[in-house]
C-alpha positions, 0 to 999 in steps of 0.5 A: 908596735903592738896591735890588739885584735878583737873578738867576734863578740866585740867586733859585733859590739862595736858594728851595733854601737855604730849602727845606733849611732846613725839610727839616733841621727835626727834630720831636720827639714830646711826650707831656704827661700834662695830668692829672698836671700839674694835680694837681702844679700844685694841689698847693700851692694851695686852691681858693677858688671861681670858678676862683680859688686861693690858695697854701698852706704847704708846710712838713710839720707835726709829723705829716708831713703838708702844713700846709694854712694859707694862706701868706704874700704872697711865701713858701712857708709860713704865718706859723707855719712862717715863724718856726720855721725 
């Protein structure tokens, strides 16, 4: 197996390139409202205790509120609303 050796000037050039790459990294300001994110995550779920949740139906009832029935596996809605579409 052949290995190549770098001269001092080649090593310095490589180190300078790496330093420039680090200096060119742009940092972004990230502001996350974790309370709002948590509320949005829980919007279609119902707590069943011990930190566990079940998905609830995302369909709207005739009165205009969100249906609170348990959704079917693999669906966004309950049995009643899956047949009414």
